[in-house]
C-alpha positions in Angstrom: -30.3 -9.6 59.5 -32.8 -10.3 56.8 -32.1 -10.4 53.1 -33.5 -6.9 52.5 -31.3 -5.4 55.3 -28.3 -7.3 53.8 -29.0 -5.9 50.4 -29.5 -2.4 51.7 -26.3 -2.6 53.7 -24.4 -3.9 50.6 -25.8 -1.1 48.4 -25.1 1.7 51.0 -21.6 0.5 51.7 -20.5 -0.5 48.2 -22.7 0.8 45.4 -23.6 4.3 46.8 -19.9 5.4 47.3 -19.0 4.1 43.9 -21.8 6.1 42.2 -20.7 9.3 44.0 -17.1 8.5 43.1 -18.0 8.1 39.5 -19.6 11.6 39.5 -16.3 13.1 40.7 -14.2 11.0 38.3 -16.2 12.3 35.4 -16.1 15.9 36.7 -12.3 15.7 37.1 -11.9 14.3 33.6 -14.1 17.0 32.1 -11.9 19.6 33.8 -8.8 18.1 32.2 -10.4 18.2 28.7 -11.7 21.7 29.2 -8.7 23.0 31.3 -8.3 26.4 29.6 -12.1 27.2 29.7 -12.5 26.1 33.3 -9.3 28.0 34.4 -10.6 31.1 32.6 -14.0 30.8 34.3 -12.3 30.4 37.7 -10.2 33.5 37.1 -13.3 35.4 36.1 -14.8 34.5 39.5 -11.9 36.3 41.2 -9.8 33.3 42.2 -6.1 33.9 42.2 -3.8 31.3 40.7 -6.7 29.7 39.0 -4.6 27.2 37.1 -2.9 25.9 40.2 -6.3 25.6 42.0 -7.7 23.8 39.0 -4.9 21.3 39.1 -5.5 20.7 42.8 -9.2 20.3 42.1 -8.6 17.7 39.3 -6.3 15.7 41.6 -8.8 15.8 44.4 -11.8 14.9 42.2 -10.1 12.1 40.4 -8.1 10.8 43.4 -11.1 10.8 45.8 -13.4 9.6 43.1 -11.2 6.5 42.4 -11.0 5.9 46.2 -14.8 5.9 46.5 -15.2 3.7 43.4 -12.8 1.0 44.6 -13.7 1.3 48.3 -10.3 2.4 49.5 -10.3 4.8 52.5 -13.8 5.9 51.7 -14.2 7.9 54.9 -11.2 10.1 54.1 -12.1 10.5 50.5 -15.7 11.4 51.4 -14.5 13.9 54.0 -12.1 15.5 51.6 -14.8 15.9 49.0 -17.1 17.4 51.7 -14.5 20.0 52.7 -14.1 20.8 49.0 -17.8 21.1 48.3 -18.6 23.7 50.9 -16.4 26.6 49.6 -16.8 25.5 46.0 -20.6 25.7 46.3 -20.6 29.1 48.0 -18.1 30.6 45.5 -19.4 29.3 42.2 -23.1 28.9 42.9 -24.0 32.1 44.8 -27.6 32.2 43.7 -28.4 35.1 46.2 -26.2 37.4 44.1 -26.9 36.0 40.7 -28.5 38.0 37.9 -32.2 37.3 37.3 -31.4 35.2 34.2 -29.0 33.0 36.1 -30.8 32.8 39.4 -32.7 29.5 38.8 -29.6 27.8 37.3 -27.4 28.8 40.3 -30.1 27.9 42.8 -30.4 24.4 41.2 -26.6 23.9 41.2 -26.4 25.1 44.8 -29.1 22.6 45.9 -27.5 19.8 43.8 -24.2 20.4 45.5 -25.9 20.4 48.8 -27.4 17.0 48.0 -24.0 15.7 47.0 -22.6 17.0 50.2 -25.2 15.1 52.1 -24.3 12.0 50.2 -20.6 12.2 50.9 -21.3 12.9 54.6 -23.4 9.8 54.7 -20.7 7.8 53.0 -18.2 9.1 55.6 -20.5 8.2 58.5 -21.2 4.8 57.1 -17.5 4.1 56.5 -16.8 5.2 60.1 -19.1 2.5 61.5 -17.4 -0.8 62.0 -18.6 -3.2 59.4 -20.3 -6.2 61.1 -18.6 -9.5 60.8 -21.9 -11.1 59.7 -22.4 -8.9 56.6 -23.3 -11.2 53.8 -23.5 -10.6 50.1 -27.1 -10.5 48.8 -28.3 -13.8 47.3 -25.6 -15.9 49.0 -26.4 -17.8 52.2 -24.4 -17.0 55.3 -23.4 -20.7 55.6 -22.1 -20.7 52.0 -20.0 -17.6 52.6 -18.8 -18.9 55.9 -17.6 -22.1 54.2 -15.7 -20.0 51.7 -14.2 -17.9 54.4 -16.1 -14.7 53.3 -17.8 -14.2 56.6 -16.5 -14.8 60.1 -18.2 -17.9 61.6 
């Protein structure tokens, strides 16, 4: 495996999930600070027990976000977020039924969530693959890492 491949593998397995996790951490935190507003908005969209659903959303976003940031059970965290994104996107960003003034904003939000969905599915797929024993950290030779016990010899 060449250095570029090693770097790309490191980025795709460590950095990308952390960046996606950070997005959900911030979203969860913002829902806490704007709880009444978000709960009212959810109610206006016709969701029953909006406060309870919002609490569940906050727990999911922060919990799965932390898991992705620290690299713990990333497959399950990513799959949970994927399952959450599908109904959330359809319910809250239905551009096909939006008023003309809101159409572009809702279309953009819908497409953004679709891109995030693609990202979390890629994280889940990457986490599912067994990590090769010879994965080395960029900039450190395999021999150096093997001597420190970082890589299987």
